[in-house]
C-alpha positions as CSV (number, residue, x, y, z in Angstrom):
1,M,-37.9,-28.9,10.4
2,I,-36.1,-26.3,8.0
3,E,-35.2,-23.0,9.3
4,T,-34.5,-20.0,6.8
5,L,-32.2,-17.5,7.2
6,G,-33.0,-14.4,6.2
7,G,-29.7,-12.8,5.6
8,F,-26.2,-13.4,6.4
9,D,-24.8,-12.5,9.7
10,P,-21.2,-14.3,10.5
11,T,-21.9,-14.1,14.2
12,A,-24.7,-16.8,13.8
13,L,-22.3,-19.2,11.9
14,G,-20.9,-20.6,15.2
15,R,-24.2,-22.0,16.1
16,F,-24.0,-24.6,13.3
17,D,-21.8,-27.8,13.4
18,A,-21.0,-27.2,9.6
19,V,-21.7,-24.9,6.9
20,I,-22.3,-27.0,3.6
21,D,-22.2,-25.5,-0.1
22,V,-24.1,-27.8,-2.3
23,R,-23.1,-26.0,-5.5
24,S,-20.7,-27.5,-7.8
25,P,-17.0,-28.0,-7.5
26,A,-16.3,-25.1,-10.1
27,E,-18.8,-22.7,-8.2
28,F,-17.2,-23.7,-4.9
29,A,-13.5,-23.0,-6.0
30,D,-14.3,-19.8,-7.3
31,D,-15.5,-18.5,-4.0
32,H,-17.3,-20.0,-0.8
33,I,-18.3,-19.1,2.7
34,P,-14.8,-19.5,4.5
35,G,-15.0,-22.5,6.4
36,S,-17.7,-24.2,4.3
37,I,-17.3,-27.6,3.1
38,N,-18.1,-28.7,-0.7
39,L,-21.0,-31.6,-0.8
40,P,-22.3,-30.8,-4.4
41,V,-25.8,-32.2,-5.1
42,L,-24.6,-31.7,-9.2
43,E,-21.0,-32.3,-10.2
44,D,-19.6,-29.9,-12.6
45,D,-20.6,-32.1,-15.6
46,E,-23.6,-33.2,-14.2
47,R,-24.8,-29.7,-13.7
48,A,-23.6,-28.7,-17.5
49,E,-25.4,-31.6,-18.7
50,V,-28.6,-30.8,-17.1
51,G,-28.5,-27.2,-18.1
52,T,-28.2,-28.3,-21.7
53,I,-31.0,-30.6,-21.6
54,Y,-33.4,-27.8,-20.3
55,V,-32.1,-25.4,-23.0
56,Q,-32.1,-27.9,-26.2
57,E,-34.4,-30.6,-25.1
58,S,-37.1,-30.5,-22.7
59,R,-37.8,-28.8,-18.8
60,L,-39.4,-31.9,-17.7
61,K,-36.4,-34.2,-19.1
62,A,-34.0,-32.0,-17.6
63,R,-35.8,-31.7,-14.2
64,R,-36.1,-35.8,-13.9
65,I,-32.5,-36.4,-15.3
66,G,-31.4,-33.8,-12.3
67,A,-33.5,-35.4,-9.7
68,A,-32.2,-38.6,-10.2
69,L,-28.6,-37.3,-10.1
70,V,-29.3,-35.2,-7.1
71,A,-30.8,-38.0,-5.3
72,R,-27.7,-40.1,-6.3
73,N,-25.3,-37.6,-4.9
74,I,-27.0,-36.9,-1.8
75,G,-27.1,-40.6,-0.9
76,R,-23.3,-40.5,-1.4
77,H,-22.8,-37.7,1.1
78,L,-25.0,-39.7,3.3
79,E,-22.9,-42.6,3.2
80,G,-19.7,-40.8,3.4
81,P,-18.9,-37.5,4.9
82,L,-22.4,-37.0,6.8
83,S,-22.4,-41.1,8.1
84,D,-20.7,-40.3,11.6
85,K,-23.0,-37.1,12.8
86,S,-24.9,-37.7,15.9
87,G,-29.0,-36.8,16.0
88,S,-27.8,-33.2,17.5
89,F,-26.0,-32.5,13.8
90,M,-27.1,-29.2,13.0
91,P,-25.7,-27.8,9.2
92,L,-26.4,-24.8,7.3
93,I,-27.0,-25.2,4.0
94,Y,-26.7,-22.8,0.8
95,C,-26.5,-23.2,-3.1
96,W,-26.3,-20.2,-5.8
97,R,-29.8,-18.5,-5.1
98,G,-31.0,-20.8,-2.3
99,G,-33.4,-22.5,-4.7
100,Q,-33.9,-26.3,-5.6
101,R,-30.3,-27.8,-4.8
102,S,-30.2,-26.1,-1.4
103,T,-34.2,-27.1,-0.7
104,A,-33.4,-30.8,-2.0
105,M,-30.4,-31.3,0.2
106,A,-32.1,-29.9,3.2
107,S,-35.6,-32.0,2.8
108,V,-33.5,-35.3,2.8
109,L,-31.1,-34.1,5.8
110,S,-34.3,-32.9,7.6
111,Q,-36.3,-36.1,7.0
112,V,-32.9,-37.9,8.8
113,G,-33.9,-36.0,11.7
114,W,-31.3,-33.4,11.6
115,R,-31.9,-29.8,12.4
116,V,-31.3,-27.7,9.3
117,A,-31.0,-24.4,8.2
118,V,-30.9,-23.0,4.6
119,L,-29.3,-19.2,3.8
120,S,-32.1,-17.5,2.1
121,G,-30.9,-16.2,-1.1
122,G,-27.9,-18.6,-1.1
123,Y,-24.4,-17.5,-1.8
124,K,-26.0,-14.5,-4.0
125,T,-26.8,-13.1,-0.2
126,Y,-23.3,-14.0,1.2
127,R,-22.0,-11.5,-2.0
128,R,-24.1,-9.2,-1.1
129,W,-22.7,-9.1,2.5
130,V,-19.0,-9.0,1.1
131,T,-19.4,-6.4,-1.2
132,G,-21.5,-4.3,1.4
133,A,-18.6,-4.6,3.7
134,L,-15.7,-3.8,1.1
135,Y,-17.4,-1.5,-1.2
136,G,-18.8,1.1,1.0
137,D,-18.2,4.7,0.7
138,E,-16.8,4.9,4.2
139,P,-14.2,2.7,6.0
140,L,-15.7,1.9,9.5
141,F,-12.4,1.2,11.1
142,R,-9.0,2.9,11.8
143,V,-6.1,2.0,10.2
144,V,-2.1,2.4,10.9
145,L,0.5,1.5,8.3
146,L,3.4,-0.4,8.9
147,D,5.8,0.9,6.1
148,G,9.5,0.5,5.6
149,N,12.1,-0.1,2.8
150,T,12.2,-3.8,1.2
151,G,13.8,-6.1,3.2
152,S,12.8,-4.3,6.9
153,A,10.9,-7.4,7.6
154,K,7.4,-5.8,7.7
155,T,5.4,-8.8,7.4
156,D,7.5,-10.5,10.3
157,I,7.2,-8.0,12.6
158,L,3.6,-7.3,11.7
159,G,2.9,-10.9,13.1
160,R,5.4,-10.3,16.2
161,T,3.1,-6.9,17.1
162,R,-0.1,-9.3,16.8
163,D,1.1,-11.4,19.1
164,L,1.6,-8.4,21.4
165,G,-2.2,-7.9,21.5
166,V,-2.4,-5.2,18.7
167,Q,-5.2,-5.8,16.0
168,V,-3.6,-6.4,12.9
169,L,-4.9,-7.3,9.3
170,D,-2.4,-9.6,7.3
171,L,-3.6,-8.6,3.6
172,E,-0.7,-10.4,2.0
173,G,-1.5,-13.6,4.4
174,L,-5.2,-13.4,3.0
175,A,-3.9,-12.7,-0.9
176,Q,-1.2,-15.9,-0.3
177,H,1.4,-13.3,-1.6
178,R,4.3,-11.2,-0.4
179,G,3.6,-8.0,-2.1
180,S,6.6,-7.8,-4.6
181,L,8.1,-9.1,-7.8
182,F,9.6,-12.1,-5.6
183,G,6.1,-12.4,-3.5
184,A,4.5,-15.4,-5.0
185,L,4.4,-18.3,-2.9
186,P,5.9,-21.4,-4.2
187,G,3.3,-24.1,-4.7
188,Q,0.5,-21.6,-3.8
189,P,-1.4,-19.7,-6.2
190,Q,-3.7,-16.9,-5.5
191,P,-7.0,-17.3,-4.5
192,S,-9.7,-15.7,-6.7
193,Q,-10.4,-12.0,-6.5
194,K,-13.7,-13.2,-4.8
195,T,-12.2,-15.6,-2.4
196,F,-9.8,-12.9,-1.1
197,E,-12.8,-10.9,-0.6
198,S,-14.4,-13.3,1.3
199,R,-11.5,-14.0,3.5
200,L,-10.8,-10.3,4.1
201,A,-14.6,-9.6,5.0
202,L,-14.7,-12.1,7.5
203,A,-11.3,-10.7,8.9
204,L,-12.6,-7.5,9.0
205,G,-15.6,-8.6,11.2
206,T,-13.4,-9.7,13.9
207,I,-12.1,-6.1,14.2
208,D,-13.1,-3.8,17.0
209,P,-13.7,-0.4,15.3
210,A,-13.1,1.3,18.5
211,E,-9.2,0.7,18.3
212,P,-6.6,0.7,15.6
213,V,-5.9,-1.7,12.9
214,L,-2.3,-2.2,12.1
215,L,-1.6,-3.3,8.2
216,E,1.3,-3.4,6.0
217,A,1.7,-0.7,3.8
218,E,0.8,-2.0,0.1
219,S,0.1,-0.7,-3.4
220,S,-3.0,-1.3,-4.4
221,K,-2.8,-4.6,-6.0
222,I,-1.1,-7.5,-3.7
223,G,0.1,-10.0,-6.8
224,D,-2.9,-10.2,-9.1
225,L,-5.4,-8.8,-6.6
226,M,-7.1,-5.8,-6.1
227,I,-7.5,-4.3,-2.5
228,P,-11.6,-3.4,-2.5
229,P,-12.3,0.2,-2.1
230,A,-13.4,0.4,1.4
231,V,-10.0,-1.0,2.7
232,W,-8.1,0.9,0.2
233,K,-9.6,4.4,1.1
234,A,-8.7,3.5,5.1
235,M,-4.9,2.9,3.9
236,L,-5.0,6.1,1.9
237,A,-5.7,8.3,5.0
238,A,-3.6,6.0,7.3
239,P,-0.9,7.6,9.4
240,R,2.4,5.3,9.0
241,I,5.1,3.7,11.5
242,E,8.5,3.5,9.7
243,L,10.7,0.4,9.8
244,A,14.3,1.3,9.4
245,A,17.2,-0.8,9.1
246,P,20.8,-0.8,7.0
247,G,21.0,-1.9,3.4
248,E,23.5,-4.8,4.2
249,A,20.9,-6.0,7.0
250,R,17.9,-5.8,4.3
251,A,19.9,-8.2,1.7
252,K,20.4,-10.5,4.4
253,Y,16.8,-10.6,5.4
254,L,15.9,-10.9,1.9
255,V,17.6,-14.0,0.9
256,E,16.5,-15.8,4.3
257,A,12.9,-14.6,3.6
258,Y,12.8,-15.2,-0.1
259,G,15.2,-18.0,-0.5
260,D,12.5,-20.2,-2.1
261,A,12.1,-17.5,-5.1
262,V,16.2,-17.0,-5.6
263,S,17.0,-21.1,-5.1
264,E,15.6,-21.8,-8.8
265,P,17.3,-20.0,-11.4
266,S,14.7,-20.2,-13.9
267,T,11.9,-18.7,-11.4
268,L,14.7,-15.8,-10.6
269,E,15.0,-15.3,-14.4
270,V,11.7,-14.6,-14.8
271,I,11.4,-12.1,-11.7
272,L,14.6,-10.1,-13.2
273,R,12.8,-10.0,-16.8
274,R,9.9,-8.4,-15.0
275,L,12.1,-5.4,-13.6
276,P,11.5,-1.8,-14.9
277,R,13.2,-1.6,-18.5
278,H,14.6,2.0,-17.3
279,L,17.3,-0.1,-15.2
280,G,19.2,-1.0,-18.2
281,R,20.5,-4.0,-20.0
282,K,23.7,-3.7,-18.3
283,S,22.2,-3.7,-15.0
284,L,20.3,-6.6,-15.6
285,E,23.1,-8.6,-16.9
286,A,25.0,-7.9,-13.9
287,W,22.3,-8.9,-11.7
288,R,22.0,-12.0,-13.8
289,D,25.8,-12.8,-13.5
290,L,25.3,-12.3,-9.4
291,A,22.7,-15.0,-9.5
292,T,24.7,-17.3,-11.8
293,A,27.3,-17.2,-9.0
294,R,24.7,-17.6,-6.3
295,D,25.6,-14.3,-4.7
296,F,22.2,-13.8,-3.9
297,E,22.9,-11.2,-1.0
298,G,25.1,-9.4,-3.4
299,L,22.2,-9.2,-6.1
300,A,19.5,-8.3,-3.1
301,H,21.8,-5.5,-2.1
302,A,22.2,-4.2,-6.0
303,L,18.3,-4.3,-6.4
304,I,17.9,-2.7,-3.2
305,E,20.2,0.3,-4.1
306,A,19.6,0.8,-7.7
307,H,15.4,-0.2,-7.7
308,Y,13.7,-0.6,-4.5
309,D,15.0,2.3,-2.5
310,P,15.1,5.0,-5.2
311,A,11.6,3.9,-5.7
312,Y,10.4,4.0,-2.2
313,E,11.7,7.6,-1.9
314,R,10.3,8.6,-4.7
315,A,7.0,7.5,-3.7
316,R,7.1,9.1,0.0
317,R,8.0,12.2,-1.7
318,R,4.6,12.1,-3.4
319,D,3.0,11.5,0.3
320,P,1.4,14.5,2.2
321,R,0.9,12.2,5.4
322,S,3.9,12.2,8.3
323,A,4.9,9.1,10.2
324,L,3.7,8.5,13.8
325,G,7.3,7.6,14.4
326,T,10.5,5.6,13.1
327,V,11.5,2.4,14.6
328,A,15.3,2.3,13.9
329,M,16.8,-1.4,13.8
330,A,20.7,-1.8,13.9
331,G,20.0,-5.5,12.3
332,L,17.2,-7.9,11.2
333,A,18.2,-10.8,13.8
334,P,15.1,-12.6,15.6
335,A,15.8,-10.7,19.1
336,Q,16.0,-7.3,17.2
337,R,12.7,-7.9,15.2
338,E,11.0,-8.6,18.6
339,A,11.9,-5.2,20.1
340,A,11.1,-3.6,16.9
341,A,7.6,-5.4,17.3
342,G,7.2,-4.0,21.0
343,A,8.3,-0.4,19.8
344,V,5.6,-0.3,17.1
345,A,2.9,-1.9,19.4
346,E,3.4,1.4,21.9
347,L,3.4,3.6,18.8
348,V,-0.2,2.2,17.8
349,R,-1.3,1.9,21.5
350,G,-0.3,5.6,22.0
351,I,-2.8,6.8,19.3
352,S,-6.0,8.5,21.3
353,R,-9.0,9.1,19.6
354,S,-8.6,12.8,19.9
355,A,-5.2,12.6,18.0
356,W,-6.6,10.6,15.4
357,S,-7.5,13.4,13.0
358,A,-4.3,15.2,13.7
359,A,-2.3,12.0,13.1
360,V,-4.1,11.5,9.7
361,G,-3.8,14.7,8.2
362,P,-4.9,15.2,4.4
363,T,-6.0,12.1,2.3
364,P,-4.2,11.7,-1.2
365,G,-6.2,11.2,-4.2
366,F,-7.8,7.9,-4.8
367,G,-4.7,7.1,-7.2
368,G,-2.7,6.6,-4.2
369,R,0.7,5.9,-3.6
370,R,2.3,3.1,-5.7
371,L,4.9,1.2,-3.9
372,P,7.7,-0.4,-5.8
373,R,7.2,-4.1,-6.8
């Protein structure tokens, strides 16, 4: 028996033992339903070969060769990843449009005796759901931004606040980037824009719209990825909680948090070259000297004073929204970050629905606030 799902509903995924994407590995790598596994019925080169034969030679020949390849690949999956599945196994299968590839896999798996479901419209149905969630006119959730100058441990405190029961959306985690010139994660390239949006849409699906959700203040881009309009609009209208810590403490924390970025001289040189030109050649040479001497705290403090703090101050002067409160930290030791998370949690919980519109204030134009990188 083959069941057909007429639309994508993330809450329905839990009733399946597996979500199987039967598209080619390249299609899967570009984007897929998070949590799905890739059991392609055609490999990348096979798909290209069949397509070429279809266009240049004969539809019948392409279908005959394609059917043989599909049968061979499905057999390989039955003997491999699916070989240990019990009689109660119930997968959801999808391909690009919910056509021949998913139908072929579903037919064979159904004949084995498993209860099988197919997503009607395939990946395209799922993608329409993602764009509907992220590109709509009005955001359907209330955002509070966690703001603060570079090195104020926003990401760490965001995670600690989540542990205290506050709704949190970790955009940098979803984007696999720490949101600054030093933000690339070693050995972890960023996902595609579509994959980022897939992760984000499913994360938003877990949020209670009746309660505020805390996000780290970001620019409209995280690394190479754009924040989709619905989320960005909500961020533009969001009140802020400011974190404040001394420059010396922030410089020390930056070295601890970004040690992987500064330990490799070639990586650090690439980052320094990407700093704004108006900072001047003399400053750049002085910072290179600090890097050569491995005085990374001195380098971090110089960048804070010359680049990051002035840039944040300029951004705040253009921002019409007032802060909900400021959490001042004398230092950034773990216990101090934990105390700051508690204070942030109390501020978020203190926002009532009646006070929300007053807290938000006027919404800036869609150009938004650009944070320093």
